[in-house]
Residue, then its C-alpha position, 0 to 999 in steps of 0.5 A: m500500500f502507498t503512503l498518503e504522500e505517495v497517493l497525493s503525489k500520484n494525484s497531482r496531475g488530476l488535481n491540477g487546474l481544478h477550481p481552488v475550492v474543488k481542488g481542496k475538497a478533492t484533496q480532502l476526499i483522497e485523504n479521507a478515503y485513504n484513512r478508510g483504507v481505500q486508495i483512489l486516483i483522480t483520472d480526470g479533472y479540469r478539461s479545456f474546451a479544446e480537449q472537450q472538442r477533441l473528445y466530442n469529435q471522437g466517433r463523429t469526425t475522428p476515429g474511435s467510439i463516441v465517449t461523450n455527448a457534451r460539447p465544449g462548455q457543456s461539461y462541468h469538467n470545462y470549468g474545473l468543477a468535476i472529477d472522475f476517479a478510479l481505485y488502486t488495488k491494495d498493492g498499488r499495481k493496478v487502477v480499476w473501476d470495480t464497484r464491488i471490490d472490498g479491498d479493506g475487508d470491512g464489508l462495504s465496497d471500496w467504491d461505496e466508501v468513496v461515494i460516502e466520503a464525497k457526499k460528506l464533502g458536498f459533491k454530487w455523484g453521477g451514480d445518482w443520475v436517472s437518465f445516465r449513471d456515471f459512477p466514477h463522476f463527482e461534481y461540485t457546482f456551487g448551484l450553477s447550471i451549465r447555462d449559467l456557466l456558458n453565460g459567464k457566471r463563475p463560482p466564488m473564490s472563497g474557501d481557497v486553499g493556501r495560495s490558490d487565490l494567486l496565479q503564477r508560473g506552473d499553474s494551469g486550468t480555467f483561471v489561467e485561460t481566463l487570464q490569457q484571454q484578458l491579456n490578449k484583449l489588451g494586445y498581448n499575443l498569448t496562446v490560450d491553453g490554460d498553461f501559465g508558462p514563461d510567455t504568460e509570466r512575461a506578459v504579466r510582468d509587462f502589464q505590471q510594469s505598465q501599471g506601476l505595480k510590483v513586477d513579480g509575474i504573479v497575479g494577485r489581488n492588485t494585478r487582478e483589479a488593474l486588469t479588470s479596471m482596464l478591461s472595463e474602461m476599454n470595453s473591448d470585449l463587447l460588440q453591440r449596436g452602433a459599433e463599426g469597423e473591422l471587428v464588426e465585419i468579421l462578426q458579420k462574415d462569421l454569422n453569414e458562414l452559419g447561414y445568416r444573410l447579412q450585408v458585410d459593411g462593418d456597421f452593427g445595425p438592427n439587422t446584425e443585432e437581430a441576427v446576434k439575438e437569433f443566434q443567442q436564442d438558438k444556442g440557449l444564451t442570454v438574448d441581448g444582441i451583444v457579442g461578449p466573450n461567451t457569445r463569441e466563444i460559442l460562435n467560434l465553436a459553432l464555426e468549428s463544428k460547421r467546418d468539421g462537417l457537422l450540422e446542428r440545431g440553430e444553423k441555417g443556409d444551403d448546407v441545411k437545405e441540402m440535408q433537408q432535401k435528402f431527408k425528403m428523398a428518404g421519405y421523411r416529412i420535412t420542410v426544405d427551408g434551410n433552417f435547422g430548427p426543432s422540427t428538423e432536429q426531430v427528423v434527424e433524431s428519428f432517423q438516427r433512432t431508426h437506423g441504430l445511430q447515436v441519437d444526438g440530433i446532429y447531422g455528421p458523417n455517420t448520419e450522412r453516410k447512412l442517409d445516402q445509403v437509404i436514398a440509394q436503396r430507395k432509388n434501386q427499389t424504384s428503378i426496378i419498377r417497370y412501366p406496366n403498360k397501362l394508364f393510371r387514372v381515376t376510375t370507378p371503382y378506384m384503381r389500387d395496387q394488388m397483392g405484391q404490387s406497388s406501382i401506385k404507391a411508387i407514383q404517390r411517393a414520387v409526386g408527393a401525394k398524401p396519403v401513400d395508400g396504393i389507391y389512385g383517387p382524386s388526391t393522387a390525380a391532383a398531385v400528378k397534375a401538379y407534377q406534370r405542370r412543373k415538368g411541362l407535361t400535359a396536366d391531365g392527372i393520368v400517368g402514361p409512358s411519358t409521365w412514367r419516364t420522368l418519374f422513374 
């Protein structure tokens, strides 16, 4: 068995980047479990937005199995507020996820002992969830929802452990990312990676010198207040109605790439404001028409998703229209309007469910591939229906498909007649007439050789 110091050392990587309060509680959990004879390893703690995007892409646009349905910003891991754990075997040679093992022989599984200690510290356990039970997962949310976090709310720093209210070289995590973003708004060209390395330290020193502060490269209260004050004065992170210039042009181009039809003139007028509000509404953000850090971040993620070949609720444009047309060809009732709204999302989910795909309402490569296969199969099935050398028209009684036949149903599907019931009645004839008019044929509602050839 490891010593407590050895266990804490092995957990240093998993603890790195967590919110200070959560880090303190996770450390206490490791110690409390150890005192019960259970050795644990934090296998996953803070996870950057970029790491979340890579995980989300797995099984969708990159090789592997799907491991998460959470997009960047939709996991408490992205804010340093969640941990996942596993157990060390008693000899410390293996890490296991066995919820039944009783390594200390006290009659209670080691896993349950960890859960008991975690709940004492205020953690919520994923094993208590109803829809999807995540047994290794704990989260400490401060009562904040994911929507709160996406809209910029952050938990208090109170309860910090030791010097955790300071940021300095060697630190990493969401607070370092925020610092790097703030410095970049002031003109520093830092990679936003959540790693407080030499470049970030150099930028902090430069800023401190410019503000007449103590130059030590450590972000404490005075440096933090100076940063906040300067950013507030500049208001550089907001784009809103009345703004003009190159940044507005970039915003308009980005929105157009997502299907909004704006004139790119660098003028943040009512049309641009309305497009921003619509985007915020679609993405579940605060709808104020102002492009702040959170709206910009979600906008960037939407652009990245689109460039990865994914289409999801909230997107608009020709790509969406082409997708909707494909679903129509596959026999689904869908409005082809280029707007990926709730009804289109339901069609995508229905298709995914029917064909055993991941049901997430997102149109990616796997869904597209299966949809193309379904369309090809329908075309093949239709192409083998030869013209039966007879006219299809309204008769008394109505013509209908006989056992083993599907000619009338094929006609109804091809012209968009409702219902598709294999009976050639007035509604089918009306749909045929409309089709014939569109194709420049004699609009008589009768399917003969000429109409048949254009249909099939």
